[in-house]
C-alpha positions in Angstrom: -21.5 -20.7 -27.6 -18.1 -20.1 -29.7 -18.2 -16.3 -28.8 -18.7 -17.1 -24.9 -15.9 -19.4 -23.9 -12.9 -17.1 -24.1 -14.9 -15.2 -21.5 -14.5 -17.7 -18.8 -11.0 -19.1 -20.0 -9.7 -15.6 -19.5 -11.1 -15.4 -16.1 -9.7 -18.9 -14.8 -6.3 -18.1 -16.3 -6.5 -14.5 -14.5 -7.7 -16.2 -11.3 -4.6 -18.9 -11.4 -2.2 -16.0 -12.3 -3.0 -13.9 -9.5 -2.6 -16.8 -7.1 1.1 -16.9 -8.1 1.5 -13.0 -8.0 4.4 -12.7 -5.2 3.1 -11.5 -1.8 4.3 -9.0 0.4 7.7 -10.2 2.7 6.6 -10.2 6.4 8.2 -7.3 8.5 11.1 -8.8 10.6 11.0 -8.7 14.1 14.1 -8.2 16.3 14.9 -9.0 19.8 18.1 -8.0 21.8 20.1 -10.2 23.5 23.3 -8.7 26.0 25.5 -9.9 28.8 27.0 -7.7 30.9 29.7 -8.4 33.0 30.8 -6.1 36.1 33.0 -7.5 39.0 32.2 -10.9 38.1 28.4 -10.8 38.1 27.3 -11.2 34.7 23.8 -10.6 34.1 21.7 -11.7 31.1 19.5 -9.2 29.6 16.7 -10.1 26.9 14.6 -7.4 25.5 11.7 -8.7 23.3 10.5 -7.6 20.3 7.5 -6.1 22.1 10.1 -4.3 24.3 9.4 -6.8 27.1 12.9 -6.8 29.4 13.8 -9.7 30.9 17.0 -9.7 33.5 18.5 -13.0 34.8 21.4 -13.6 36.8 24.0 -16.2 35.5 25.1 -18.7 37.8 27.7 -21.8 37.6 29.2 -23.9 39.3 32.3 -24.6 36.6 35.6 -22.7 37.0 37.2 -21.2 34.0 37.2 -17.7 32.3 34.7 -18.4 29.8 31.9 -20.5 31.9 29.3 -17.6 31.7 30.0 -17.3 28.0 28.6 -21.2 27.7 25.4 -20.4 29.1 25.2 -17.4 26.7 25.6 -19.9 24.1 23.1 -22.0 25.5 20.6 -19.3 25.7 21.4 -18.5 21.7 21.1 -21.9 20.6 18.1 -22.1 22.0 16.4 -19.1 20.3 18.1 -20.1 17.2 15.8 -23.6 17.4 13.1 -20.8 18.0 13.5 -19.4 14.8 15.9 -16.5 15.6 19.0 -15.6 13.5 22.4 -13.4 14.7 22.0 -10.1 12.6 25.0 -8.2 14.6 27.3 -8.7 17.5 28.9 -6.4 19.3 31.4 -6.5 22.6 32.6 -3.5 24.6 34.7 -3.3 27.5 34.9 0.0 29.7 37.6 0.6 32.2 36.3 3.1 35.1 38.8 4.3 37.6 37.5 4.1 41.3 38.4 7.7 42.7 37.8 7.0 46.1 40.2 4.0 46.3 42.7 5.0 43.7 45.0 2.2 44.7 42.8 -0.6 43.7 42.1 -1.9 39.9 39.7 -0.3 38.1 36.0 -1.1 37.4 35.6 -3.0 34.3 32.5 -3.5 32.3 32.3 -6.1 29.8 29.4 -6.1 27.3 28.1 -8.6 24.5 25.3 -7.8 22.9 23.4 -9.7 19.8 20.7 -8.3 17.6 18.3 -11.0 17.0 15.8 -11.1 13.9 13.4 -13.9 13.1 10.9 -13.4 9.8 
């Protein structure tokens, strides 16, 4: 009987230690959120982890240079509440002259892109 007791004890110890064995980290999901502003008409584009693309035209009644960026910030806060974190942010501004109307100012396109991650 004394020789049979260590075998169940070792089996229980092995099972308990296996329960605390580190598990593989879940694979992260990524989403892209970007705001394109051309000729004062901003569009919010969201690309989900499944590849679904949704576009939303931003409309506001407030005045000021940052009126649409406030709506973008509200959307980012909603996504953060759902567990998303901003991994990377990039802004670009592209100026394209209008060759048919050279006296008019160039077309300026501003883009703010956010890469979001959820684990």
